[in-house]
C-alpha positions in Angstrom: -33.5 -25.0 -60.1 -37.1 -23.6 -59.3 -36.7 -19.8 -58.3 -39.1 -18.6 -55.8 -40.2 -14.9 -54.5 -42.1 -14.2 -51.7 -45.0 -12.3 -51.5 -48.1 -11.9 -49.4 -51.6 -11.4 -51.3 -49.3 -10.3 -53.9 -48.9 -11.6 -57.8 -45.4 -10.7 -59.4 -43.1 -12.4 -62.0 -39.6 -13.6 -60.5 -36.6 -13.9 -62.4 -37.0 -10.5 -63.8 -33.4 -8.8 -62.9 -33.2 -5.8 -60.8 -31.9 -2.6 -61.7 -28.2 -2.6 -61.3 -26.9 -0.4 -58.8 -25.2 2.0 -61.0 -28.9 3.1 -61.9 -29.8 3.4 -58.4 -26.8 5.7 -57.8 -27.9 7.7 -61.1 -31.2 8.4 -59.3 -30.0 9.5 -56.3 -27.6 12.0 -58.5 -30.9 13.4 -59.9 -32.8 13.4 -56.8 -30.1 15.5 -55.4 -30.5 18.4 -58.0 -31.6 21.7 -56.8 -35.3 22.5 -56.8 -37.4 24.2 -59.3 -40.6 25.9 -59.8 -42.1 22.4 -60.4 -41.4 21.2 -56.6 -44.3 20.1 -55.0 -43.4 18.9 -51.5 -45.9 16.1 -50.0 -46.5 13.1 -47.8 -47.2 9.8 -49.1 -49.1 6.9 -47.9 -48.1 3.3 -49.9 -50.5 0.5 -50.4 -48.8 -2.5 -50.8 -48.5 -4.0 -54.4 -51.6 -6.0 -55.9 -53.5 -3.6 -53.9 -56.5 -4.9 -52.3 -59.5 -3.2 -50.6 -58.1 -3.4 -47.0 -54.8 -1.9 -48.1 -56.3 0.9 -50.2 -59.1 2.0 -47.6 -56.2 2.0 -45.1 -54.2 4.2 -46.9 -57.1 6.6 -47.7 -58.3 7.0 -44.0 -54.3 7.5 -43.1 -54.2 10.4 -45.7 -57.5 11.7 -44.2 -55.8 11.7 -40.6 -52.7 13.1 -41.7 -54.4 16.1 -43.4 -55.2 17.4 -39.7 -51.8 15.8 -38.2 -49.4 17.1 -40.9 -51.4 19.8 -42.7 -48.5 21.6 -44.0 -48.4 19.9 -46.9 -50.8 17.6 -48.9 -51.0 13.8 -48.4 -51.1 11.5 -51.6 -52.1 8.0 -51.7 -49.6 5.9 -54.1 -50.3 2.3 -55.5 -46.9 1.4 -56.2 -47.9 -1.8 -59.0 -51.1 -3.1 -59.9 -54.8 -3.7 -58.1 -56.5 -6.4 -57.8 -60.0 -6.9 -59.9 -62.4 -5.8 -57.4 -60.3 -2.7 -56.6 -59.7 -1.8 -59.9 -63.4 -1.9 -60.7 -64.3 0.2 -57.9 -61.4 2.7 -58.9 -63.2 3.2 -62.3 -65.9 4.9 -60.6 -64.5 6.5 -57.5 -61.0 7.3 -58.7 -61.6 11.1 -59.0 -62.9 11.2 -55.2 -60.0 9.7 -53.8 -56.3 11.1 -53.1 -54.7 9.2 -55.6 -51.5 10.0 -57.3 -49.5 8.1 -59.7 -46.3 6.4 -58.6 -44.5 8.4 -61.7 -45.8 11.7 -61.1 -44.3 12.2 -57.6 -40.5 12.7 -57.1 -38.7 11.2 -54.1 -37.1 14.2 -53.2 -40.6 16.1 -52.8 -41.4 13.4 -50.3 -41.4 14.4 -46.7 -43.2 11.7 -44.4 -44.3 8.1 -45.8 -47.2 6.4 -44.0 -47.1 2.3 -45.1 -50.2 0.4 -44.6 -51.2 -3.5 -44.6 -47.5 -4.7 -44.7 -44.4 -4.0 -43.1 -42.3 -5.7 -46.0 -40.3 -3.7 -48.1 -40.6 -5.9 -51.3 -44.2 -5.5 -51.0 -43.9 -2.0 -52.0 -42.5 -2.5 -55.6 -40.7 0.4 -56.7 -41.9 2.8 -54.1 -39.6 0.8 -51.5 -36.4 3.3 -52.4 -38.4 6.1 -51.3 -38.0 4.9 -47.7 -34.6 5.5 -47.4 -34.9 9.4 -47.9 -38.3 9.9 -46.0 -38.1 12.3 -42.9 -40.8 10.2 -40.9 -42.0 6.7 -41.8 -45.3 5.4 -40.3 -46.4 1.6 -40.4 -49.9 0.7 -39.6 -50.5 -3.3 -40.0 -52.6 -6.0 -38.4 -50.2 -9.0 -39.5 -48.6 -9.5 -36.0 -46.9 -12.6 -36.6 -44.9 -11.2 -39.5 -41.1 -10.2 -39.3 -40.9 -6.7 -41.3 -37.9 -5.4 -42.8 -39.0 -1.9 -42.6 -37.5 0.2 -40.0 -40.3 2.9 -39.2 -40.4 5.6 -36.9 -43.6 4.5 -36.0 -45.3 1.2 -35.7 -48.7 0.7 -35.1 -49.6 -3.1 -34.9 -52.8 -4.2 -33.9 -54.3 -7.6 -33.2 -57.7 -6.8 -35.3 -58.9 -8.7 -38.4 -58.3 -5.3 -40.9 -55.9 -2.3 -40.9 -58.6 -0.2 -41.8 -60.2 -0.6 -38.6 -57.4 0.8 -36.6 -57.3 4.0 -38.9 -61.1 4.2 -38.8 -60.6 4.1 -34.6 -58.0 7.1 -35.2 -60.5 8.9 -37.1 -63.3 8.7 -34.6 -61.0 10.5 -32.2 -61.1 13.4 -34.3 -64.7 13.2 -35.2 -65.1 16.6 -34.3 -62.8 17.8 -37.1 -63.2 15.0 -39.5 -66.5 14.4 -41.6 -66.7 11.4 -44.0 -67.8 11.5 -47.1 -70.1 9.0 -48.2 -67.5 7.3 -50.7 -64.9 7.5 -47.9 -67.2 5.6 -45.3 -68.2 3.0 -48.4 -64.4 2.2 -48.7 -63.7 1.9 -45.3 -66.3 -0.3 -44.9 -65.3 -2.5 -48.1 -61.8 -2.8 -46.8 -62.9 -3.9 -43.4 -65.3 -6.5 -44.9 -62.7 -7.9 -47.5 -60.2 -8.6 -44.8 -62.5 -10.3 -42.0 -64.8 -12.1 -44.7 -67.8 -10.1 -43.8 -66.8 -10.6 -40.0 -66.7 -14.2 -40.7 -62.8 -15.0 -40.6 -61.4 -16.1 -37.4 -59.1 -13.2 -37.0 -62.1 -11.1 -36.6 -62.7 -9.2 -33.7 -65.1 -7.0 -31.8 -63.3 -3.9 -32.8 -63.6 -4.5 -36.5 -67.5 -4.9 -35.7 -67.9 -1.9 -34.0 -65.8 -0.1 -37.3 -68.2 -1.2 -39.3 -71.0 -0.1 -37.4 -69.9 3.4 -36.9 -69.2 3.5 -41.1 -72.6 2.5 -41.4 -73.6 5.4 -39.3 -71.3 7.6 -41.6 -73.3 7.1 -44.3 -71.4 4.0 -46.0 -73.6 2.9 -49.1 -75.0 -0.6 -48.8 -76.1 -0.8 -52.6 -72.2 0.4 -53.5 -71.0 -2.5 -50.9 -73.0 -4.8 -52.7 -72.2 -3.8 -56.1 -68.7 -3.9 -55.6 -67.8 -6.0 -52.6 -68.7 -9.1 -54.5 -66.4 -10.8 -56.9 -67.6 -11.3 -60.6 -65.8 -13.8 -62.5 -64.8 -12.7 -66.2 -66.1 -15.1 -69.3 -62.1 -16.3 -69.0 -62.4 -17.0 -65.2 -65.5 -18.8 -65.7 -63.7 -21.0 -68.3 -61.1 -21.7 -66.2 -63.6 -22.6 -63.3 -65.4 -24.9 -65.6 -62.0 -26.8 -66.6 -61.2 -27.1 -62.8 -64.4 -28.5 -61.5 -63.9 -31.1 -64.3 -60.6 -32.0 -63.7 -59.7 -31.5 -59.6 -58.7 -34.4 -57.9 -59.4 -34.8 -54.0 -58.6 -37.0 -51.4 -59.6 -37.5 -47.9 -57.0 -37.2 -44.9 -58.1 -37.4 -41.6 -61.6 -35.9 -42.0 -60.5 -33.4 -44.3 -61.7 -33.3 -48.3 -58.5 -31.9 -49.8 -58.2 -30.9 -53.7 -55.5 -30.1 -56.2 -56.2 -29.0 -59.8 -53.3 -27.7 -62.4 -54.9 -25.5 -65.2 -53.0 -23.6 -68.1 -54.3 -20.4 -69.5 -52.9 -21.1 -72.7 -51.9 -17.3 -72.5 -50.7 -14.5 -70.3 -51.4 -14.1 -66.8 -55.2 -14.5 -65.9 -56.0 -11.8 -62.7 -58.3 -12.6 -60.1 -57.6 -16.6 -59.9 -58.2 -16.5 -56.4 -61.9 -16.0 -56.7 -61.9 -18.9 -58.8 -60.2 -20.7 -56.0 -62.4 -19.5 -53.4 -65.5 -20.3 -55.9 -64.5 -24.1 -56.4 -63.9 -24.3 -52.7 -67.2 -23.3 -52.3 -69.2 -25.3 -54.8 -67.5 -28.7 -53.8 -67.2 -28.4 -50.2 -63.4 -28.6 -50.2 -61.7 -28.0 -46.5 -58.5 -27.1 -48.2 -57.8 -26.7 -52.0 -54.4 -26.0 -54.1 -54.9 -24.4 -57.4 -51.8 -24.0 -59.8 -52.2 -22.0 -63.1 -49.3 -22.3 -65.7 -49.1 -18.9 -67.6 -46.5 -17.4 -70.0 -44.9 -13.8 -70.2 -44.1 -11.6 -73.2 -40.9 -13.7 -73.6 -43.0 -17.1 -73.8 -41.3 -17.8 -70.0 -43.3 -20.4 -68.2 -44.5 -19.7 -64.4 -46.8 -21.2 -61.9 -48.8 -19.3 -59.9 -50.1 -21.3 -56.9 -53.3 -20.4 -54.8 -54.5 -21.9 -51.4 -57.7 -21.6 -49.9 -58.9 -23.3 -46.7 -62.2 -23.5 -44.7 -62.7 -22.7 -41.2 -62.3 -26.8 -40.4 -58.8 -27.0 -41.7 -57.8 -24.6 -38.9 -54.5 -26.6 -38.4 -53.4 -26.0 -42.0 -50.8 -23.0 -42.2 -50.9 -22.1 -46.1 -48.6 -19.7 -44.9 -46.0 -22.2 -44.5 -46.9 -24.4 -47.4 -46.2 -21.5 -49.6 -43.0 -20.2 -47.8 -44.4 -17.0 -47.1 -44.7 -15.0 -43.7 -47.5 -15.7 -41.8 -50.7 -14.0 -42.6 -54.4 -14.8 -42.2 -54.9 -18.2 -43.9 -58.0 -16.8 -46.1 -55.2 -14.3 -48.0 -52.6 -16.6 -49.3 -52.8 -15.8 -52.9 -50.7 -16.5 -56.0 -47.3 -17.1 -55.3 -45.6 -17.4 -58.9 -42.8 -19.5 -59.3 -40.5 -19.7 -62.4 -40.4 -22.6 -64.5 -37.6 -22.8 -66.6 -38.0 -25.8 -68.3 -39.2 -26.4 -72.1 -43.0 -26.1 -72.4 -43.3 -29.7 -73.0 -42.3 -30.1 -69.3 -44.1 -27.6 -67.9 -47.4 -29.4 -67.1 -45.4 -32.4 -65.4 -43.3 -29.6 -63.3 -46.3 -27.6 -62.2 -47.9 -30.8 -61.3 -44.8 -32.0 -59.4 -44.7 -28.6 -57.5 -48.7 -29.0 -56.6 -48.1 -32.5 -55.3 -45.3 -31.5 -52.8 -47.6 -28.9 -51.7 -50.2 -31.3 -51.2 -47.7 -33.6 -49.0 -46.9 -30.4 -46.8 -51.0 -29.7 -46.4 -51.1 -33.2 -45.4 -48.4 -33.5 -43.3 -50.1 -30.6 -41.2 -53.4 -32.2 -40.6 -53.6 -33.7 -37.1 -55.0 -37.5 -36.4 -58.3 -37.1 -35.7 -59.9 -38.2 -32.1 -61.8 -41.2 -31.7 -65.3 -41.5 -29.9 -63.3 -42.7 -26.9 -61.4 -39.6 -26.5 -64.5 -37.2 -27.2 -66.9 -39.1 -25.0 -68.2 -38.4 -21.4 -67.7 -41.5 -19.1 -70.1 -40.5 -16.6 -73.3 -40.9 -17.7 -76.6 -40.9 -16.1 -79.0 -43.7 -16.9 -82.2 -45.4 -15.6 -83.0 -49.5 -15.4 -85.8 -50.9 -17.6 -87.3 -51.8 -14.2 -87.6 -48.4 -13.0 -90.8 -46.6 -13.2 -92.0 -43.9 -15.7 -92.6 -41.5 -12.8 -89.2 -42.5 -11.1 -87.7 -41.5 -14.7 -89.5 -38.4 -14.7 -88.3 -37.1 -11.4 -84.5 -38.1 -12.4 -84.5 -36.3 -15.5 -86.1 -33.1 -13.9 -83.4 -33.1 -11.4 -80.4 -33.8 -13.8 -82.2 -31.3 -16.8 -81.7 -33.6 -19.6 -83.6 -34.5 -22.3 -82.7 -37.9 -22.7 -80.8 -41.1 -21.0 -79.7 -44.3 -21.8 -81.4 -47.5 -20.6 -79.0 -50.1 -19.2 -79.4 -53.4 -17.3 -77.1 -54.7 -14.4 -74.3 -55.6 -16.7 -74.4 -51.9 -18.4 -75.6 -53.3 -21.4 -77.6 -51.0 -23.4 -81.3 -51.6 -23.7 -82.7 -48.3 -25.2 -82.9 -44.7 -24.9 -85.6 -42.8 -23.2 -86.6 -39.4 -24.0 -88.1 -36.8 -22.1 -91.1 -36.6 -24.2 -91.9 -39.9 -23.8 -92.2 -39.6 -19.7 -94.5 -36.5 -20.3 -96.8 -38.6 -22.3 -96.7 -41.3 -19.8 -97.4 -38.9 -17.0 -100.3 -37.2 -18.9 -101.7 -40.5 -19.8 -101.8 -41.5 -16.1 -99.4 -44.4 -17.0 -96.5 -43.2 -14.5 -96.1 -46.6 -12.7 -95.8 -48.3 -16.1 -92.0 -49.6 -16.4 -89.4 -47.7 -18.6 -88.8 -51.0 -20.8 -92.3 -50.2 -22.3 -91.5 -47.1 -23.1 -88.0 -46.9 -23.8 -86.8 -46.9 -27.9 -85.1 -49.9 -28.5 -83.9 -48.7 -32.1 -80.7 -47.0 -31.1 -77.8 -45.9 -33.0 -74.5 -46.8 -31.3 -71.0 -46.0 -32.2 -67.8 -48.1 -31.7 -65.2 -46.6 -29.1 -62.3 -46.5 -32.2 -64.6 -44.6 -34.6 -63.2 -41.3 -36.0 -64.4 -38.3 -35.2 -65.5 -37.3 -38.9 -67.9 -40.5 -38.5 -69.2 -39.6 -35.0 -69.8 -35.9 -36.6 -72.0 -37.3 -39.6 -73.8 -39.9 -37.3 -75.1 -36.8 -35.1 -76.0 -34.8 -38.4 -77.7 -37.9 -39.9 -79.7 -38.9 -37.0 -80.6 -35.7 -35.7 -79.7 -37.1 -32.5 -78.1 -34.8 -29.7 -76.2 -37.7 -28.0 -74.4 -41.0 -29.5 -73.8 -43.8 -27.1 -70.8 -45.5 -27.4 -70.7 -49.2 -26.7 -68.1 -52.0 -26.9 -68.4 -55.2 -29.4 -70.8 -56.7 -26.3 -73.2 -53.8 -26.2 -71.6 -52.1 -22.9 -72.2 -48.7 -22.6 -69.0 -46.7 -22.3 -70.4 -43.4 -22.7 -71.7 -40.9 -24.5 -70.6 -38.6 -27.0 -72.9 -35.1 -27.5 -73.5 -32.3 -29.7 -71.3 -30.2 -27.4 -68.3 -32.3 -27.6 -68.7 -32.1 -31.2 -68.7 -28.0 -31.1 -65.8 -28.1 -28.5 -63.7 -30.0 -31.3 -64.5 -27.7 -33.7 -63.7 -25.0 -31.1 -66.2 -22.7 -32.1 -67.1 -21.5 -29.0 -64.5 -21.0 -26.5 -66.4 -21.2 -23.3 -67.5 -24.7 -24.1 -63.8 -25.6 -23.3 -63.8 -23.8 -19.9 -66.9 -25.5 -18.2 -67.0 -29.4 -17.0 -67.0 -32.1 -19.4 -69.5 -33.7 -17.3 -72.2 -34.3 -19.7 -75.1 -36.5 -18.1 
């Protein structure tokens, strides 16, 4: 039976035995020993395991805030276990400028207050989770409002924003007369917001995130440093795996979405940063959803599968968190989910492929049926007759403020389309009394009422037309599908859905 360990944007092995209770009790006894001259009272702010930019930036911001709210003792930032490659590269240059301490350099007995950022789950704190039991005060700051956490905090700050760093930058702004941000801090905070909002492009992004970024730029955030450390750089190993993925990836079309799956074997231990490879593959091959499985082995030669999922905004109906069996977070943040593969090496790839196929079936089951042209079209359509004069057509088009109208006969059969540029030319040439049938465009692209949305959308893109006539098998005009209908279906602009659907 496959064992699964749940995580959010975290990578860790499963099947590793936990320390027995006796060990934990022994640690409690040690922690209860009398204080010595080595005692160092402090507060601690914890990132989650596999620290990303938003978690680190939020932790440093909270430590900065506590420097004035809890000044009695110093506040240290602790990363319990692991950092992602981008953060690791940033820290290689800037660690000495930040209030970071190693986990093993702090004793639990010395800790007063604990801050937790970007998570509400104790299992994402790694070994530092044990510190929560003896803390005098626990404050949690998070922006994943759909997550049911198991930490019982003294205070909880949960805000519906794209980045937890935004929440803490807003708090720092309230104390701007007491706190001045360094260039490094402003840059780190900007990197945190950019990372979790996709540089303000993710659906979860809010105006608050944008305002926080503007404030950080005003405080001296370095655009050069953001450009240097904010973009993932694939290593040689990652580039080789990307090349293999592009060769072996399998794709399928389902209800207008292009879904890809690929399973890779590192042939070695765990390769960090594979989520960046997944993102690159999604962009290069224009997938709407992509599942990437990577098999690797630990020091004991046990095989594991890391499953990574990515979706484009077009696949908004797909909940990768549900696919991965994790608590809900932003779709863009579903990273490696290791699963133990206990079988012998010869069957590892087959078992990994089986897991990947099950995940694919789950993704496909979430994709709703596409609407048809008949579902999208506007049935109330202003039109003109072939026998109308161009002058009459101009008056009507000015009244309804439309750039083109269909031309239909008495039986509502589509005869052609008349553009406003045509009536203007006729007027300028003094031919306003000529009939519409002389000027109308007879070569009109139409679409059947049962055509699916993806075909409708592609026709609008290919033809450059702002409207597609929907006709039956006899050529009778049933309605029009417009660019606005396509945008409304994608839900890109909320107000498009609030107005009248009547498009003339």
